[in-house]
C-alpha positions as CSV (number, residue, x, y, z in Angstrom):
1,X,-146.9,-74.2,-187.8
2,X,-147.8,-74.3,-184.1
3,X,-145.7,-76.4,-181.7
4,X,-146.8,-77.0,-178.1
5,X,-144.3,-77.8,-175.5
6,X,-146.9,-78.5,-172.9
7,X,-146.0,-82.1,-172.5
8,X,-142.3,-81.3,-172.0
9,X,-142.4,-78.8,-169.2
10,X,-142.3,-79.5,-165.5
11,X,-145.7,-80.2,-164.0
12,X,-145.8,-77.0,-162.1
13,X,-145.0,-74.8,-165.1
14,X,-147.6,-73.2,-167.3
15,X,-147.6,-74.6,-170.8
16,X,-146.3,-72.2,-173.5
17,X,-147.3,-72.4,-177.1
18,X,-144.9,-71.3,-179.9
19,X,-146.2,-70.0,-183.2
20,X,-143.4,-71.0,-185.6
21,X,-143.5,-69.4,-189.0
22,X,-141.3,-72.0,-190.8
23,X,-139.6,-75.3,-190.3
24,X,-136.3,-74.4,-191.8
25,X,-135.3,-72.1,-188.9
26,X,-133.3,-74.3,-186.5
27,X,-134.4,-72.3,-183.5
28,X,-138.0,-71.9,-184.3
29,X,-138.3,-75.6,-185.3
30,X,-136.5,-76.7,-182.1
31,X,-137.9,-79.9,-180.7
32,X,-137.7,-79.3,-177.0
33,X,-136.9,-82.5,-175.2
34,X,-136.1,-83.3,-171.6
35,X,-133.3,-85.9,-171.1
36,X,-134.7,-89.2,-170.0
37,X,-132.1,-90.2,-167.4
38,X,-129.2,-89.1,-165.4
39,X,-125.7,-90.5,-165.9
40,X,-123.7,-92.0,-163.1
41,X,-121.3,-89.0,-163.1
42,X,-124.1,-86.4,-162.4
43,X,-124.1,-84.8,-159.0
44,X,-127.2,-85.2,-156.8
45,X,-130.1,-83.3,-158.4
46,X,-131.4,-80.2,-156.9
47,X,-134.7,-80.4,-155.0
48,X,-137.5,-78.8,-157.0
49,X,-139.4,-75.9,-155.5
50,X,-143.1,-76.0,-156.6
51,X,-144.5,-72.8,-157.8
52,X,-148.2,-71.9,-157.8
53,X,-149.6,-72.4,-161.4
54,X,-151.7,-69.3,-161.1
55,X,-148.7,-67.1,-160.3
56,X,-146.9,-68.5,-163.4
57,X,-149.9,-68.1,-165.6
58,X,-150.4,-64.4,-164.5
59,X,-146.6,-63.7,-164.8
60,X,-146.6,-65.1,-168.4
61,X,-149.6,-63.1,-169.4
62,X,-148.0,-59.9,-168.0
63,X,-144.7,-60.8,-169.8
64,X,-146.5,-61.1,-173.1
65,X,-148.1,-57.7,-172.6
66,X,-144.8,-56.1,-171.6
67,X,-143.0,-57.4,-174.7
68,X,-146.0,-56.2,-176.8
69,X,-144.8,-52.7,-175.9
70,X,-141.4,-53.4,-177.6
71,X,-142.9,-52.6,-181.0
72,X,-142.6,-56.3,-182.1
73,X,-145.5,-58.7,-182.3
74,X,-145.5,-61.4,-179.6
75,X,-145.5,-65.0,-181.0
76,X,-144.9,-63.6,-184.5
77,X,-141.7,-61.5,-184.2
78,X,-141.0,-62.4,-180.5
79,X,-141.0,-66.0,-179.4
80,X,-141.3,-67.0,-175.7
81,X,-140.4,-70.6,-174.7
82,X,-138.6,-72.7,-172.2
83,X,-135.4,-74.6,-173.0
84,X,-134.9,-77.8,-170.9
85,X,-131.4,-78.4,-169.7
86,X,-129.8,-81.2,-167.8
87,X,-128.2,-79.6,-164.8
88,X,-128.3,-81.3,-161.5
89,X,-131.6,-82.9,-162.6
90,X,-133.9,-81.5,-165.2
91,X,-134.3,-77.7,-165.3
92,X,-135.5,-75.2,-167.8
93,X,-134.3,-71.7,-168.8
94,X,-137.1,-69.3,-169.8
95,X,-136.2,-67.7,-173.1
96,X,-137.4,-64.8,-175.2
97,X,-136.1,-64.7,-178.8
98,X,-136.4,-62.2,-181.7
99,X,-134.5,-61.4,-184.9
100,X,-133.5,-63.4,-187.9
101,X,-131.8,-66.8,-187.3
102,X,-129.2,-65.7,-189.9
103,X,-128.1,-62.8,-187.7
104,X,-125.2,-63.2,-185.2
105,X,-126.6,-64.3,-181.8
106,X,-126.7,-61.9,-178.9
107,X,-127.5,-63.2,-175.4
108,X,-128.9,-60.7,-172.8
109,X,-128.6,-61.6,-169.1
110,X,-130.5,-59.5,-166.6
111,X,-129.4,-58.2,-163.2
112,X,-130.3,-59.3,-159.7
113,X,-134.0,-59.4,-159.0
114,X,-134.7,-58.8,-162.7
115,X,-135.6,-61.0,-165.7
116,X,-135.7,-60.9,-169.5
117,X,-138.5,-58.3,-169.4
118,X,-136.0,-55.6,-168.4
119,X,-134.8,-55.6,-172.0
120,X,-138.2,-55.1,-173.6
121,X,-137.3,-51.5,-174.6
122,X,-134.1,-52.7,-176.4
123,X,-135.2,-55.8,-178.2
124,X,-136.7,-54.2,-181.3
125,X,-133.6,-52.1,-182.2
126,X,-131.2,-54.9,-181.4
127,X,-133.2,-57.4,-183.5
128,X,-132.3,-55.4,-186.7
129,X,-128.6,-56.6,-186.4
130,X,-128.8,-59.6,-184.0
131,X,-130.7,-62.7,-183.3
132,X,-131.6,-61.8,-179.7
133,X,-132.0,-64.1,-176.8
134,X,-133.1,-62.8,-173.4
135,X,-132.9,-65.4,-170.7
136,X,-134.0,-65.7,-167.1
137,X,-131.2,-66.9,-164.9
138,X,-131.7,-70.3,-163.4
139,X,-133.7,-69.8,-160.2
140,X,-135.0,-66.4,-161.2
141,X,-137.8,-65.0,-163.3
142,X,-139.8,-67.8,-165.0
143,X,-136.9,-70.3,-165.2
144,X,-136.8,-73.4,-162.9
145,X,-136.6,-72.6,-159.2
146,X,-134.5,-75.4,-157.7
147,X,-133.8,-75.3,-153.9
148,X,-130.6,-73.3,-153.7
149,X,-128.3,-75.4,-151.5
150,X,-124.9,-73.9,-152.3
151,X,-122.7,-72.4,-149.7
152,X,-119.6,-70.9,-151.2
153,X,-118.7,-68.3,-153.8
154,X,-117.0,-70.6,-156.3
155,X,-119.9,-73.1,-156.5
156,X,-122.3,-70.2,-156.7
157,X,-120.6,-68.8,-159.7
158,X,-120.5,-72.2,-161.3
159,X,-124.2,-72.7,-160.7
160,X,-125.0,-69.8,-163.0
161,X,-122.2,-70.1,-165.5
162,X,-122.6,-73.8,-166.2
163,X,-126.4,-73.6,-166.4
164,X,-126.0,-70.8,-169.1
165,X,-123.5,-73.1,-170.9
166,X,-126.0,-76.0,-170.9
167,X,-128.6,-73.6,-172.3
168,X,-126.2,-72.5,-175.1
169,X,-125.4,-76.0,-176.0
170,X,-129.1,-77.0,-176.0
171,X,-129.7,-74.3,-178.7
172,X,-126.4,-75.0,-180.5
173,X,-125.3,-71.4,-180.5
174,X,-121.7,-70.6,-181.6
175,X,-119.7,-67.4,-181.2
176,X,-122.1,-65.3,-179.2
177,X,-122.1,-61.7,-178.1
178,X,-122.8,-61.9,-174.4
179,X,-124.4,-58.8,-172.8
180,X,-125.0,-58.7,-169.0
181,X,-126.5,-56.0,-166.8
182,X,-125.4,-55.6,-163.2
183,X,-125.2,-59.1,-161.6
184,X,-125.7,-60.4,-165.2
185,X,-122.5,-58.5,-166.1
186,X,-120.5,-60.1,-163.3
187,X,-121.7,-63.5,-164.4
188,X,-121.0,-62.8,-168.1
189,X,-117.4,-62.1,-167.2
190,X,-117.2,-65.3,-165.3
191,X,-118.8,-67.1,-168.2
192,X,-116.2,-65.6,-170.6
193,X,-113.3,-66.7,-168.4
194,X,-114.5,-70.3,-168.5
195,X,-115.9,-70.5,-172.0
196,X,-113.9,-67.9,-173.9
197,X,-113.8,-69.9,-177.1
198,X,-117.5,-69.2,-177.7
199,X,-117.4,-65.5,-176.9
200,X,-117.2,-63.0,-179.8
201,X,-117.8,-59.9,-177.7
202,X,-118.7,-58.9,-174.1
203,X,-121.0,-56.0,-173.4
204,X,-121.2,-55.1,-169.7
205,X,-123.9,-52.7,-168.6
206,X,-123.2,-51.3,-165.1
207,X,-121.6,-54.7,-164.2
208,X,-121.3,-55.6,-160.5
209,X,-118.2,-57.0,-159.1
210,X,-115.4,-55.4,-161.2
211,X,-114.0,-53.9,-158.0
212,X,-113.3,-55.9,-154.9
213,X,-115.1,-55.8,-151.6
214,X,-111.8,-55.1,-149.7
215,X,-111.2,-52.0,-151.7
216,X,-113.5,-49.9,-149.5
217,X,-114.2,-49.8,-145.8
218,X,-118.0,-49.7,-145.3
219,X,-117.8,-47.6,-142.1
220,X,-115.5,-45.0,-143.8
221,X,-117.8,-45.0,-146.8
222,X,-120.8,-44.2,-144.5
223,X,-119.0,-41.2,-143.0
224,X,-118.7,-39.6,-146.4
225,X,-122.4,-40.1,-147.4
226,X,-125.2,-37.7,-146.8
227,X,-127.7,-38.2,-144.0
228,X,-130.5,-39.8,-146.0
229,X,-128.1,-42.1,-147.9
230,X,-126.4,-43.0,-144.7
231,X,-129.7,-44.2,-143.2
232,X,-130.6,-46.1,-146.3
233,X,-127.2,-47.8,-146.3
234,X,-127.5,-48.8,-142.7
235,X,-130.9,-50.3,-143.3
236,X,-129.6,-52.1,-146.4
237,X,-126.6,-53.4,-144.4
238,X,-128.9,-54.7,-141.7
239,X,-131.1,-56.6,-144.2
240,X,-128.0,-57.8,-146.0
241,X,-126.5,-59.4,-142.9
242,X,-129.8,-61.0,-142.2
243,X,-129.6,-62.5,-145.7
244,X,-132.9,-61.1,-146.9
245,X,-133.7,-61.5,-150.5
246,X,-136.2,-59.4,-152.5
247,X,-138.7,-62.2,-152.4
248,X,-138.5,-62.6,-148.6
249,X,-138.7,-58.9,-148.0
250,X,-141.6,-58.4,-150.5
251,X,-143.6,-61.2,-149.0
252,X,-143.0,-59.9,-145.5
253,X,-143.9,-56.3,-146.0
254,X,-147.3,-56.8,-147.7
255,X,-148.9,-53.5,-148.8
256,X,-145.7,-51.5,-148.2
257,X,-143.8,-53.8,-150.5
258,X,-146.4,-53.4,-153.2
259,X,-146.4,-49.7,-152.8
260,X,-142.5,-49.5,-153.1
261,X,-142.6,-51.8,-156.2
262,X,-145.2,-49.5,-157.9
263,X,-143.1,-46.4,-157.0
264,X,-139.9,-47.9,-158.2
265,X,-141.3,-49.0,-161.6
266,X,-143.1,-45.7,-162.3
267,X,-140.3,-43.4,-161.0
268,X,-137.0,-45.3,-161.8
269,X,-137.8,-47.2,-165.0
270,X,-139.5,-44.2,-166.7
271,X,-142.4,-46.3,-167.8
272,X,-145.6,-44.9,-169.2
273,X,-148.8,-45.7,-167.2
274,X,-149.8,-48.2,-169.7
275,X,-146.5,-50.0,-169.4
276,X,-146.2,-49.7,-165.6
277,X,-149.3,-51.8,-164.9
278,X,-148.2,-55.1,-166.5
279,X,-144.6,-54.5,-165.1
280,X,-146.0,-54.1,-161.6
281,X,-148.2,-57.2,-162.1
282,X,-145.3,-59.3,-163.5
283,X,-142.9,-58.5,-160.7
284,X,-145.6,-58.8,-158.0
285,X,-146.0,-62.5,-159.2
286,X,-142.3,-63.1,-159.5
287,X,-141.5,-61.6,-156.0
288,X,-144.4,-63.7,-154.5
289,X,-142.8,-66.9,-155.7
290,X,-140.5,-68.9,-153.3
291,X,-136.9,-67.7,-153.4
292,X,-134.3,-69.8,-155.2
293,X,-131.0,-68.5,-156.6
294,X,-131.8,-65.0,-155.3
295,X,-130.0,-66.3,-152.1
296,X,-126.7,-66.3,-154.1
297,X,-126.3,-62.5,-153.8
298,X,-124.7,-62.7,-150.3
299,X,-122.0,-65.1,-151.5
300,X,-121.1,-63.0,-154.5
301,X,-121.3,-59.3,-153.6
302,X,-120.9,-57.0,-150.6
303,X,-121.8,-53.5,-149.7
304,X,-121.2,-50.8,-150.6
305,X,-121.9,-50.5,-154.4
306,X,-122.0,-54.3,-155.1
307,X,-118.3,-55.0,-154.8
308,X,-117.3,-58.6,-155.4
309,X,-116.0,-61.3,-153.0
310,X,-114.0,-62.4,-156.1
311,X,-113.5,-59.2,-158.1
312,X,-113.1,-59.4,-161.9
313,X,-110.8,-56.5,-162.7
314,X,-107.5,-58.4,-162.5
315,X,-109.1,-61.5,-164.2
316,X,-110.1,-59.4,-167.2
317,X,-106.6,-57.8,-167.3
318,X,-104.8,-61.1,-167.3
319,X,-107.2,-63.4,-169.2
320,X,-109.5,-61.6,-171.6
321,X,-107.1,-59.5,-173.6
322,X,-108.3,-61.1,-176.9
323,X,-112.0,-60.4,-176.5
324,X,-113.6,-57.0,-177.3
325,X,-115.2,-55.8,-174.1
326,X,-117.6,-52.9,-174.0
327,X,-118.4,-51.2,-170.7
328,X,-121.6,-49.1,-170.5
329,X,-122.6,-47.0,-167.5
330,X,-125.1,-44.2,-166.8
331,X,-123.8,-40.8,-165.7
332,X,-126.1,-41.1,-162.7
333,X,-125.1,-44.7,-162.0
334,X,-124.5,-45.8,-158.4
335,X,-122.3,-48.7,-159.6
336,X,-118.6,-48.1,-159.2
337,X,-117.0,-47.7,-162.6
338,X,-113.4,-47.0,-161.5
339,X,-112.2,-50.5,-162.3
340,X,-113.7,-50.5,-165.8
341,X,-112.2,-47.0,-166.4
342,X,-108.7,-48.4,-165.5
343,X,-109.1,-51.3,-167.8
344,X,-110.2,-49.0,-170.6
345,X,-107.1,-46.9,-170.2
346,X,-104.8,-49.9,-170.0
347,X,-106.2,-52.4,-172.6
348,X,-106.7,-51.7,-176.3
349,X,-109.6,-54.3,-176.4
350,X,-111.7,-52.5,-173.8
351,X,-114.2,-49.7,-174.7
352,X,-115.9,-47.5,-172.1
353,X,-119.2,-45.5,-172.6
354,X,-121.0,-43.1,-170.2
355,X,-124.6,-42.5,-171.2
356,X,-126.1,-39.1,-170.3
357,X,-129.4,-39.1,-168.5
358,X,-129.2,-42.7,-167.3
359,X,-128.9,-44.3,-163.9
360,X,-128.1,-47.9,-163.1
361,X,-130.7,-49.2,-165.6
362,X,-129.5,-47.6,-168.8
363,X,-131.4,-50.3,-170.6
364,X,-134.6,-48.7,-169.2
365,X,-133.5,-45.1,-168.9
366,X,-131.8,-44.6,-172.3
367,X,-132.4,-47.9,-174.3
368,X,-131.8,-46.4,-177.7
369,X,-128.5,-45.0,-176.7
370,X,-127.4,-48.4,-175.4
371,X,-128.6,-50.0,-178.7
372,X,-126.6,-47.5,-180.8
373,X,-123.4,-48.5,-179.0
374,X,-124.0,-52.2,-179.4
375,X,-125.1,-52.0,-183.0
376,X,-122.2,-49.6,-183.9
377,X,-119.7,-52.1,-182.3
378,X,-121.0,-55.0,-184.5
379,X,-120.6,-52.7,-187.6
380,X,-117.1,-51.6,-186.5
381,X,-115.8,-55.2,-186.3
């Protein structure tokens, strides 16, 4: 059975076709519908940012190629579609799904500047035990890009958390395992704090924001850094205070930006040459799109080491003692793991894993080791 959602996507979005193998699967036979009207209680809708159709088409094509390297067949074992949600107007959350509908749902949330494609190396192994959903955060990847008119930390957190909840309700998922990487980890904790009744387990891969921004003095931190790292941090601080986003910086730097992107993908994500090309093409198109919720970073985190304006350590300690929480870091990770380590020592519901041979992107550096931990936890419980 083939279902086209072409008529239900926003005008600027490239239509995606889903090949659905049977009508009994509640997700695969999902009738995607956009709500017809707003209620009187809805806040003013976000202004929509129009995105070039060719950019979206090219990014989707590259995305399909990338997930083809997962070892699963795209549109047979992997399904790519948009889920319309009613959230300050009509938005959509770009979604990648794999695994049996009878398996427990696992939702993967990417880090800052990333998207669902950053999990392509994990999706096959995880699909053995889970029904896997990879989503692009609202305003990032191939999800809707509303104009981001939010100016404080609490509203910023609510923007992401509540849009994820609307997505979950649209797919009628219950008792999910929620896994977030970096910024996605920080948002996953915030989601669990607000919607704890639907969380079965939290898996936090190098989560940002466990420690607080006031825990470290930036100038003192610079003094104890090597010369090259000190220069890099000074540059990063300068760009940070000017509120640059990856999109703004990439579009401004032209050839240099494309060169750095290519270097980063080939060197830091351990991709083969065959995989590097579509990854570079995909992120070239994503970074060339107008910025949206990328602007949230400056309201959520601070330098150094992505410490939070509203840190999560104490919130976890006081409010999430009944949820199994799994922390995963790389042994070469730049993210501060001290808060997670303290929670592991203090709370019986918190596990802590350090993966050898991995940096901040353990999902790219050592994906099989990450999957072993996640699958073992589901067996253990």
